[in-house]
C-alpha positions as CSV (number, residue, x, y, z in Angstrom):
1,M,-139.9,-114.5,23.0
2,V,-138.0,-113.4,19.9
3,I,-136.2,-116.0,17.8
4,P,-133.1,-114.5,16.1
5,A,-133.5,-113.9,12.4
6,A,-130.5,-116.2,11.5
7,I,-132.2,-119.1,13.3
8,R,-135.6,-118.4,11.8
9,E,-134.0,-118.4,8.3
10,K,-132.0,-121.6,9.0
11,V,-135.1,-123.6,9.9
12,G,-137.6,-121.9,7.6
13,L,-139.8,-120.3,10.2
14,R,-142.0,-117.5,8.9
15,A,-144.2,-114.9,10.7
16,G,-147.2,-116.6,12.3
17,A,-145.7,-120.1,12.1
18,E,-146.9,-122.4,14.9
19,I,-144.2,-124.1,17.0
20,E,-144.3,-126.7,19.7
21,V,-142.2,-126.1,22.8
22,I,-140.6,-129.3,24.2
23,A,-138.7,-129.1,27.5
24,D,-136.8,-131.9,29.1
25,D,-134.1,-132.2,31.8
26,F,-131.3,-130.8,29.5
27,S,-132.9,-128.5,26.9
28,V,-135.8,-126.6,25.4
29,R,-136.6,-127.4,21.8
30,L,-138.8,-125.3,19.5
31,V,-140.3,-127.6,16.9
32,P,-142.2,-126.2,13.9
33,T,-145.6,-127.8,13.6
34,G,-147.1,-128.3,10.2
35,R,-148.7,-130.7,7.9
36,A,-147.7,-134.3,8.3
37,P,-146.1,-136.0,5.3
38,R,-148.0,-138.6,3.4
39,L,-146.4,-142.1,3.2
40,V,-146.1,-143.6,-0.3
41,R,-144.9,-147.1,-1.0
42,K,-142.1,-147.3,-3.6
43,G,-141.3,-151.0,-4.1
44,K,-140.6,-152.4,-0.6
45,R,-139.9,-149.0,0.9
46,L,-142.2,-146.3,2.4
47,I,-141.2,-142.8,1.4
48,A,-142.5,-139.6,3.1
49,R,-143.9,-137.1,0.6
50,P,-144.6,-133.5,1.9
51,T,-148.2,-132.4,1.8
52,A,-147.4,-128.6,2.3
53,P,-147.4,-126.5,-0.8
54,V,-144.0,-125.9,-2.3
55,K,-144.1,-122.1,-1.5
56,D,-144.6,-123.0,2.2
57,R,-141.7,-125.4,2.4
58,P,-138.4,-124.1,3.8
59,A,-135.3,-124.2,1.6
60,V,-133.0,-126.4,3.8
61,D,-129.5,-127.5,2.9
62,V,-129.5,-130.9,4.6
63,G,-125.8,-131.4,4.0
64,A,-124.9,-128.1,5.6
65,L,-127.1,-129.0,8.6
66,I,-125.4,-132.4,9.0
67,E,-121.9,-130.8,8.7
68,G,-122.8,-128.1,11.2
69,E,-124.0,-130.7,13.7
70,R,-120.8,-132.7,13.2
71,N,-118.7,-129.6,13.8
72,R,-120.7,-128.6,16.9
73,W,-119.1,-131.3,19.1
74,P,-115.5,-130.8,20.3
75,W,-113.9,-134.2,19.7
């Protein structure tokens, strides 16, 4: 299977990246596997801190992802 370059760039997949394939009744999802974040307590809250090196983390624009998801549904 070949994942289109635009999608790989959007989610930060690199050559050799491991992914998990999840299939349900309505979809097939490809989920990158990686190092689990470490939970750190800040006051009364738990915050997830990444454990992957900075160079291995994808550059993701969270705001653009949310906006894209909002615009995906025809209301």
